[in-house]
N, CA and C atoms as a LAMMPS dump frame, in Angstrom:
ITEM: TIMESTEP
0
ITEM: NUMBER OF ATOMS
435
ITEM: BOX BOUNDS ff ff ff
-5.0000000000000000e+02 5.0000000000000000e+02
-5.0000000000000000e+02 5.0000000000000000e+02
-5.0000000000000000e+02 5.0000000000000000e+02
ITEM: ATOMS id mol type element x y z
1 1 1 N 434.355 -332.237 27.747
2 1 2 C 434.58 -331.57 26.484
3 1 3 C 433.227 -331.302 25.854
4 2 1 N 432.995 -330.064 25.529
5 2 2 C 431.766 -329.688 24.851
6 2 3 C 432.15 -328.967 23.571
7 3 1 N 431.578 -329.379 22.494
8 3 2 C 431.873 -328.77 21.211
9 3 3 C 431.59 -329.753 20.109
10 4 1 N 431.9 -329.358 18.929
11 4 2 C 431.737 -330.27 17.798
12 4 3 C 432.841 -330.018 16.787
13 5 1 N 433.046 -331.028 15.99
14 5 2 C 434.088 -330.995 14.987
15 5 3 C 433.529 -331.715 13.767
16 6 1 N 433.49 -331.034 12.651
17 6 2 C 432.999 -331.674 11.444
18 6 3 C 434.033 -332.666 10.939
19 7 1 N 433.627 -333.909 10.811
20 7 2 C 434.535 -334.931 10.322
21 7 3 C 435.048 -334.581 8.932
22 8 1 N 434.225 -333.914 8.155
23 8 2 C 434.63 -333.548 6.794
24 8 3 C 435.73 -332.494 6.77
25 9 1 N 435.97 -331.814 7.897
26 9 2 C 437.024 -330.797 7.942
27 9 3 C 438.341 -331.339 8.501
28 10 1 N 438.341 -332.584 8.969
29 10 2 C 439.547 -333.191 9.539
30 10 3 C 440.532 -333.514 8.429
31 11 1 N 441.787 -333.023 8.584
32 11 2 C 442.791 -333.281 7.554
33 11 3 C 444.07 -333.943 8.087
34 12 1 N 444.227 -334.035 9.409
35 12 2 C 445.361 -334.738 10.016
36 12 3 C 444.851 -335.466 11.251
37 13 1 N 445.244 -336.733 11.384
38 13 2 C 444.861 -337.544 12.542
39 13 3 C 446.106 -338.302 12.99
40 14 1 N 446.532 -338.073 14.23
41 14 2 C 447.763 -338.677 14.753
42 14 3 C 447.558 -339.108 16.2
43 15 1 N 448.524 -339.851 16.709
44 15 2 C 448.639 -340.131 18.133
45 15 3 C 449.999 -339.614 18.558
46 16 1 N 449.991 -338.66 19.464
47 16 2 C 451.225 -338.064 19.972
48 16 3 C 451.629 -338.819 21.229
49 17 1 N 452.799 -339.445 21.201
50 17 2 C 453.263 -340.26 22.32
51 17 3 C 454.241 -339.485 23.18
52 18 1 N 453.99 -339.523 24.497
53 18 2 C 454.865 -338.884 25.487
54 18 3 C 455.407 -339.962 26.408
55 19 1 N 456.717 -340.04 26.506
56 19 2 C 457.363 -341.018 27.39
57 19 3 C 457.148 -340.605 28.848
58 20 1 N 457.193 -341.57 29.78
59 20 2 C 457.032 -341.238 31.2
60 20 3 C 458.09 -340.237 31.658
61 21 1 N 457.684 -339.282 32.492
62 21 2 C 458.593 -338.251 32.996
63 21 3 C 459.168 -338.614 34.359
64 22 1 N 458.475 -339.51 35.072
65 22 2 C 458.897 -339.866 36.427
66 22 3 C 459.034 -341.373 36.547
67 23 1 N 459.336 -341.823 37.758
68 23 2 C 459.586 -343.232 38.041
69 23 3 C 458.415 -344.163 37.795
70 24 1 N 458.27 -345.116 38.652
71 24 2 C 457.327 -346.208 38.476
72 24 3 C 455.898 -345.826 38.858
73 25 1 N 454.963 -346.636 38.366
74 25 2 C 453.558 -346.491 38.702
75 25 3 C 453.372 -346.835 40.171
76 26 1 N 452.614 -346.023 40.898
77 26 2 C 452.343 -346.241 42.319
78 26 3 C 451.233 -347.285 42.457
79 27 1 N 451.534 -348.48 43.008
80 27 2 C 450.522 -349.521 43.121
81 27 3 C 449.358 -349.13 44.028
82 28 1 N 449.569 -348.166 44.924
83 28 2 C 448.489 -347.718 45.799
84 28 3 C 447.476 -346.834 45.1
85 29 1 N 447.833 -346.315 43.955
86 29 2 C 446.965 -345.404 43.206
87 29 3 C 446.501 -346.023 41.893
88 30 1 N 447.306 -346.9 41.334
89 30 2 C 447.006 -347.485 40.027
90 30 3 C 445.639 -348.135 40.006
91 31 1 N 444.91 -347.871 38.965
92 31 2 C 443.598 -348.49 38.774
93 31 3 C 442.451 -347.771 39.443
94 32 1 N 442.741 -346.788 40.27
95 32 2 C 441.668 -346.054 40.931
96 32 3 C 441.053 -345.064 39.955
97 33 1 N 439.742 -345.065 39.893
98 33 2 C 439.058 -344.194 38.938
99 33 3 C 438.491 -342.946 39.574
100 34 1 N 438.298 -342.955 40.874
101 34 2 C 437.699 -341.811 41.574
102 34 3 C 436.39 -341.402 40.915
103 35 1 N 435.717 -342.355 40.3
104 35 2 C 434.436 -342.084 39.668
105 35 3 C 434.541 -341.513 38.27
106 36 1 N 435.751 -341.315 37.751
107 36 2 C 435.94 -340.751 36.416
108 36 3 C 436.342 -341.855 35.45
109 37 1 N 435.648 -341.954 34.348
110 37 2 C 436.044 -342.816 33.251
111 37 3 C 435.177 -342.496 32.048
112 38 1 N 435.581 -342.99 30.905
113 38 2 C 434.769 -342.797 29.718
114 38 3 C 433.475 -343.578 29.894
115 39 1 N 432.368 -343.031 29.429
116 39 2 C 431.076 -343.701 29.642
117 39 3 C 431.002 -345.045 28.942
118 40 1 N 431.793 -345.247 27.897
119 40 2 C 431.765 -346.497 27.14
120 40 3 C 432.706 -347.543 27.704
121 41 1 N 433.497 -347.156 28.71
122 41 2 C 434.494 -348.049 29.284
123 41 3 C 433.829 -349.172 30.075
124 42 1 N 434.394 -350.393 30.028
125 42 2 C 433.827 -351.499 30.804
126 42 3 C 434.143 -351.419 32.299
127 43 1 N 435.013 -350.49 32.703
128 43 2 C 435.372 -350.362 34.116
129 43 3 C 434.194 -349.801 34.906
130 44 1 N 434.039 -350.29 36.136
131 44 2 C 433.022 -349.741 37.012
132 44 3 C 433.633 -348.612 37.833
133 45 1 N 432.796 -347.616 38.163
134 45 2 C 433.282 -346.505 38.98
135 45 3 C 433.669 -347.003 40.365
136 46 1 N 434.78 -346.507 40.856
137 46 2 C 435.237 -346.845 42.195
138 46 3 C 435.523 -345.524 42.904
139 47 1 N 434.854 -345.276 44.006
140 47 2 C 435.07 -344.045 44.755
141 47 3 C 436.156 -344.28 45.792
142 48 1 N 437.35 -343.794 45.543
143 48 2 C 438.482 -343.956 46.457
144 48 3 C 439.302 -342.684 46.474
145 49 1 N 440.18 -342.59 47.449
146 49 2 C 441.166 -341.515 47.489
147 49 3 C 442.516 -342.132 47.195
148 50 1 N 443.492 -341.458 46.693
149 50 2 C 443.439 -340.059 46.317
150 50 3 C 442.666 -339.864 45.018
151 51 1 N 442.195 -338.665 44.844
152 51 2 C 441.413 -338.369 43.648
153 51 3 C 442.301 -338.399 42.416
154 52 1 N 441.646 -338.466 41.286
155 52 2 C 442.367 -338.48 40.025
156 52 3 C 443.271 -337.254 39.947
157 53 1 N 444.514 -337.487 39.643
158 53 2 C 445.473 -336.399 39.588
159 53 3 C 446.219 -336.448 38.268
160 54 1 N 446.473 -335.28 37.716
161 54 2 C 447.231 -335.238 36.471
162 54 3 C 448.651 -335.758 36.689
163 55 1 N 449.082 -335.829 37.95
164 55 2 C 450.414 -336.355 38.244
165 55 3 C 450.551 -337.817 37.827
166 56 1 N 449.454 -338.557 37.808
167 56 2 C 449.513 -339.969 37.418
168 56 3 C 449.966 -340.117 35.968
169 57 1 N 449.646 -339.144 35.148
170 57 2 C 450.036 -339.214 33.745
171 57 3 C 451.551 -339.109 33.581
172 58 1 N 452.245 -338.525 34.56
173 58 2 C 453.701 -338.374 34.478
174 58 3 C 454.435 -339.712 34.629
175 59 1 N 453.732 -340.737 35.121
176 59 2 C 454.356 -342.035 35.381
177 59 3 C 454.088 -343.04 34.262
178 60 1 N 453.36 -342.642 33.258
179 60 2 C 452.985 -343.584 32.203
180 60 3 C 453.378 -343.06 30.827
181 61 1 N 453.409 -343.961 29.884
182 61 2 C 453.6 -343.588 28.494
183 61 3 C 452.24 -343.098 27.994
184 62 1 N 452.14 -341.802 27.772
185 62 2 C 450.854 -341.185 27.446
186 62 3 C 450.693 -341.016 25.939
187 63 1 N 449.587 -341.528 25.438
188 63 2 C 449.238 -341.339 24.036
189 63 3 C 448.062 -340.376 23.955
190 64 1 N 448.25 -339.295 23.216
191 64 2 C 447.175 -338.32 23.016
192 64 3 C 446.664 -338.425 21.59
193 65 1 N 445.364 -338.597 21.458
194 65 2 C 444.703 -338.602 20.164
195 65 3 C 444.677 -337.158 19.681
196 66 1 N 445.234 -336.909 18.516
197 66 2 C 445.455 -335.549 18.015
198 66 3 C 444.78 -335.412 16.652
199 67 1 N 443.829 -334.486 16.577
200 67 2 C 443.059 -334.284 15.353
201 67 3 C 443.182 -332.825 14.927
202 68 1 N 443.467 -332.612 13.657
203 68 2 C 443.514 -331.257 13.119
204 68 3 C 442.351 -331.068 12.159
205 69 1 N 441.671 -329.934 12.314
206 69 2 C 440.606 -329.61 11.372
207 69 3 C 440.865 -328.229 10.802
208 70 1 N 440.489 -328.063 9.562
209 70 2 C 440.688 -326.797 8.872
210 70 3 C 439.906 -325.699 9.595
211 71 1 N 440.583 -324.622 9.921
212 71 2 C 439.937 -323.487 10.562
213 71 3 C 439.819 -323.577 12.069
214 72 1 N 440.043 -324.752 12.655
215 72 2 C 439.901 -324.894 14.105
216 72 3 C 441.189 -325.299 14.802
217 73 1 N 442.171 -325.76 14.078
218 73 2 C 443.436 -326.153 14.675
219 73 3 C 443.409 -327.567 15.234
220 74 1 N 444.297 -327.812 16.211
221 74 2 C 444.448 -329.153 16.773
222 74 3 C 443.598 -329.344 18.016
223 75 1 N 443.04 -330.527 18.136
224 75 2 C 442.333 -330.973 19.332
225 75 3 C 443.113 -332.171 19.853
226 76 1 N 443.515 -332.117 21.128
227 76 2 C 444.246 -333.212 21.769
228 76 3 C 443.333 -333.856 22.803
229 77 1 N 443.214 -335.172 22.742
230 77 2 C 442.411 -335.915 23.722
231 77 3 C 443.251 -337.042 24.301
232 78 1 N 443.143 -337.235 25.605
233 78 2 C 443.763 -338.404 26.208
234 78 3 C 442.649 -339.174 26.909
235 79 1 N 442.786 -340.48 26.927
236 79 2 C 441.733 -341.344 27.434
237 79 3 C 442.106 -341.896 28.797
238 80 1 N 441.221 -341.689 29.768
239 80 2 C 441.458 -342.186 31.107
240 80 3 C 441.592 -343.707 31.091
241 81 1 N 440.857 -344.365 30.206
242 81 2 C 440.963 -345.825 30.093
243 81 3 C 442.368 -346.241 29.659
244 82 1 N 443.065 -345.405 28.887
245 82 2 C 444.454 -345.711 28.52
246 82 3 C 445.374 -345.604 29.729
247 83 1 N 445.107 -344.639 30.611
248 83 2 C 445.88 -344.517 31.851
249 83 3 C 445.697 -345.775 32.699
250 84 1 N 444.446 -346.2 32.882
251 84 2 C 444.178 -347.396 33.681
252 84 3 C 444.82 -348.639 33.058
253 85 1 N 444.738 -348.746 31.744
254 85 2 C 445.325 -349.881 31.04
255 85 3 C 446.841 -349.9 31.223
256 86 1 N 447.486 -348.748 31.055
257 86 2 C 448.934 -348.669 31.199
258 86 3 C 449.348 -349.032 32.624
259 87 1 N 448.637 -348.466 33.616
260 87 2 C 448.974 -348.766 35.011
261 87 3 C 448.831 -350.256 35.298
262 88 1 N 447.773 -350.847 34.8
263 88 2 C 447.54 -352.269 35.011
264 88 3 C 448.642 -353.113 34.378
265 89 1 N 449.011 -352.785 33.153
266 89 2 C 450.079 -353.527 32.485
267 89 3 C 451.416 -353.325 33.194
268 90 1 N 451.679 -352.107 33.678
269 90 2 C 452.939 -351.822 34.37
270 90 3 C 453.037 -352.621 35.674
271 91 1 N 451.929 -352.754 36.395
272 91 2 C 451.951 -353.506 37.648
273 91 3 C 452.113 -355.007 37.393
274 92 1 N 451.545 -355.5 36.3
275 92 2 C 451.604 -356.931 35.995
276 92 3 C 452.874 -357.34 35.255
277 93 1 N 453.405 -356.44 34.421
278 93 2 C 454.524 -356.795 33.554
279 93 3 C 455.811 -356.038 33.878
280 94 1 N 455.758 -355.112 34.819
281 94 2 C 456.908 -354.26 35.088
282 94 3 C 456.846 -353.038 34.192
283 95 1 N 457.935 -352.316 34.095
284 95 2 C 457.962 -351.087 33.294
285 95 3 C 457.533 -351.39 31.859
286 96 1 N 456.584 -350.611 31.376
287 96 2 C 456.044 -350.812 30.035
288 96 3 C 456.626 -349.758 29.112
289 97 1 N 457.385 -350.199 28.134
290 97 2 C 457.898 -349.304 27.108
291 97 3 C 457.49 -349.914 25.779
292 98 1 N 456.606 -349.235 25.074
293 98 2 C 456.113 -349.777 23.814
294 98 3 C 457.219 -349.802 22.781
295 99 1 N 457.343 -350.925 22.172
296 99 2 C 458.258 -351.069 21.051
297 99 3 C 457.395 -351.232 19.817
298 100 1 N 457.895 -350.764 18.702
299 100 2 C 457.099 -350.84 17.487
300 100 3 C 456.767 -352.281 17.108
301 101 1 N 457.594 -353.234 17.514
302 101 2 C 457.354 -354.622 17.158
303 101 3 C 456.101 -355.15 17.861
304 102 1 N 455.917 -354.78 19.114
305 102 2 C 454.773 -355.237 19.908
306 102 3 C 453.907 -354.058 20.329
307 103 1 N 453.473 -353.263 19.398
308 103 2 C 452.716 -352.056 19.697
309 103 3 C 451.355 -352.414 20.293
310 104 1 N 451.067 -351.871 21.459
311 104 2 C 449.797 -352.117 22.14
312 104 3 C 448.749 -351.147 21.586
313 105 1 N 447.658 -351.666 21.075
314 105 2 C 446.614 -350.834 20.477
315 105 3 C 445.666 -350.362 21.581
316 106 1 N 445.956 -349.164 22.104
317 106 2 C 445.111 -348.585 23.141
318 106 3 C 443.97 -347.793 22.489
319 107 1 N 443.183 -347.111 23.303
320 107 2 C 442.031 -346.383 22.767
321 107 3 C 442.429 -345.194 21.904
322 108 1 N 443.531 -344.528 22.23
323 108 2 C 443.983 -343.415 21.39
324 108 3 C 444.297 -343.912 19.978
325 109 1 N 444.997 -345.044 19.882
326 109 2 C 445.311 -345.6 18.565
327 109 3 C 444.058 -346.139 17.869
328 110 1 N 443.158 -346.727 18.632
329 110 2 C 441.92 -347.247 18.052
330 110 3 C 441.076 -346.125 17.45
331 111 1 N 440.911 -345.027 18.205
332 111 2 C 440.143 -343.889 17.696
333 111 3 C 440.842 -343.249 16.504
334 112 1 N 442.152 -343.169 16.554
335 112 2 C 442.917 -342.618 15.441
336 112 3 C 442.675 -343.444 14.18
337 113 1 N 442.832 -344.746 14.305
338 113 2 C 442.626 -345.627 13.159
339 113 3 C 441.192 -345.509 12.634
340 114 1 N 440.235 -345.401 13.524
341 114 2 C 438.83 -345.281 13.118
342 114 3 C 438.591 -344.013 12.316
343 115 1 N 439.085 -342.884 12.812
344 115 2 C 438.88 -341.611 12.105
345 115 3 C 439.62 -341.61 10.772
346 116 1 N 440.841 -342.15 10.752
347 116 2 C 441.592 -342.23 9.494
348 116 3 C 440.803 -343.056 8.476
349 117 1 N 440.254 -344.17 8.898
350 117 2 C 439.491 -345.026 7.985
351 117 3 C 438.212 -344.334 7.521
352 118 1 N 437.567 -343.589 8.422
353 118 2 C 436.352 -342.862 8.029
354 118 3 C 436.649 -341.769 7.006
355 119 1 N 437.745 -341.053 7.209
356 119 2 C 438.114 -339.965 6.291
357 119 3 C 438.692 -340.494 4.984
358 120 1 N 439.506 -341.509 5.077
359 120 2 C 440.142 -342.061 3.885
360 120 3 C 441.473 -341.387 3.605
361 121 1 N 442.345 -342.138 3.019
362 121 2 C 443.709 -341.689 2.743
363 121 3 C 443.745 -340.433 1.878
364 122 1 N 442.881 -340.345 0.907
365 122 2 C 442.912 -339.217 -0.038
366 122 3 C 442.444 -337.901 0.584
367 123 1 N 441.735 -337.957 1.702
368 123 2 C 441.218 -336.754 2.349
369 123 3 C 442.148 -336.192 3.423
370 124 1 N 443.218 -336.912 3.726
371 124 2 C 444.115 -336.5 4.804
372 124 3 C 445.433 -335.994 4.249
373 125 1 N 446.016 -335.019 4.953
374 125 2 C 447.297 -334.415 4.558
375 125 3 C 448.433 -335.008 5.376
376 126 1 N 448.624 -336.304 5.243
377 126 2 C 449.682 -336.995 5.973
378 126 3 C 450.025 -338.271 5.211
379 127 1 N 451.276 -338.683 5.304
380 127 2 C 451.655 -339.931 4.623
381 127 3 C 451.076 -341.139 5.363
382 128 1 N 450.456 -342.034 4.637
383 128 2 C 449.889 -343.253 5.211
384 128 3 C 450.259 -344.452 4.321
385 129 1 N 451.547 -344.816 4.305
386 129 2 C 451.99 -345.874 3.4
387 129 3 C 451.393 -347.254 3.69
388 130 1 N 450.91 -347.478 4.915
389 130 2 C 450.368 -348.793 5.278
390 130 3 C 448.864 -348.736 5.526
391 131 1 N 448.194 -347.754 4.957
392 131 2 C 446.751 -347.579 5.137
393 131 3 C 446.003 -348.866 4.761
394 132 1 N 445.159 -349.327 5.693
395 132 2 C 444.335 -350.505 5.433
396 132 3 C 445.017 -351.835 5.659
397 133 1 N 446.288 -351.841 6.096
398 133 2 C 447.017 -353.103 6.289
399 133 3 C 446.573 -353.872 7.538
400 134 1 N 445.935 -353.179 8.483
401 134 2 C 445.454 -353.806 9.721
402 134 3 C 446.56 -354.387 10.582
403 135 1 N 447.748 -353.872 10.482
404 135 2 C 448.849 -354.407 11.279
405 135 3 C 449.585 -353.321 12.033
406 136 1 N 450.689 -353.723 12.64
407 136 2 C 451.508 -352.812 13.42
408 136 3 C 452.035 -351.659 12.574
409 137 1 N 452.409 -351.936 11.331
410 137 2 C 452.946 -350.871 10.478
411 137 3 C 451.93 -349.766 10.252
412 138 1 N 450.666 -350.125 10.127
413 138 2 C 449.63 -349.104 9.967
414 138 3 C 449.549 -348.216 11.206
415 139 1 N 449.607 -348.82 12.391
416 139 2 C 449.548 -348.054 13.63
417 139 3 C 450.777 -347.163 13.793
418 140 1 N 451.939 -347.666 13.386
419 140 2 C 453.17 -346.878 13.477
420 140 3 C 453.061 -345.625 12.618
421 141 1 N 452.361 -345.721 11.473
422 141 2 C 452.154 -344.554 10.616
423 141 3 C 451.434 -343.424 11.344
424 142 1 N 450.645 -343.733 12.34
425 142 2 C 449.867 -342.735 13.071
426 142 3 C 450.655 -342.082 14.216
427 143 1 N 451.754 -342.706 14.643
428 143 2 C 452.475 -342.271 15.845
429 143 3 C 453.4 -341.083 15.586
430 144 1 N 453.384 -340.144 16.531
431 144 2 C 454.358 -339.055 16.63
432 144 3 C 455.025 -339.193 17.969
433 145 1 N 456.327 -339.45 17.985
434 145 2 C 457.026 -339.647 19.257
435 145 3 C 457.868 -338.43 19.555
């Protein structure tokens, strides 16, 4: 991704959640990075086949970090580290379906919360009844399912 976005122009920050479209996570593919990951991620690059495929996203609960800025529209980002995290949890715990009671704070939610806190409640055009609570209810305010 190349570009820039003025933080001062951001007026909506959400996480758009997509439920898995297909069956279970493939243990033969799960966790493979094919050399792709966020530079800040603690995972080390692993060169393996098959290469990273968008098909892997169909097997996981995908959270997309969604930012709207005035004049530029929506920017959607998904984090490869969230894919690896979901696959790892699915292999260790079985099918992972996030419930609001035990909401897992992945990188999409972390970045969302960070940008919301940087902008502040008064600068955003969205309801944030639990702003600053630091709990599950605050994260639920950011979710679009």
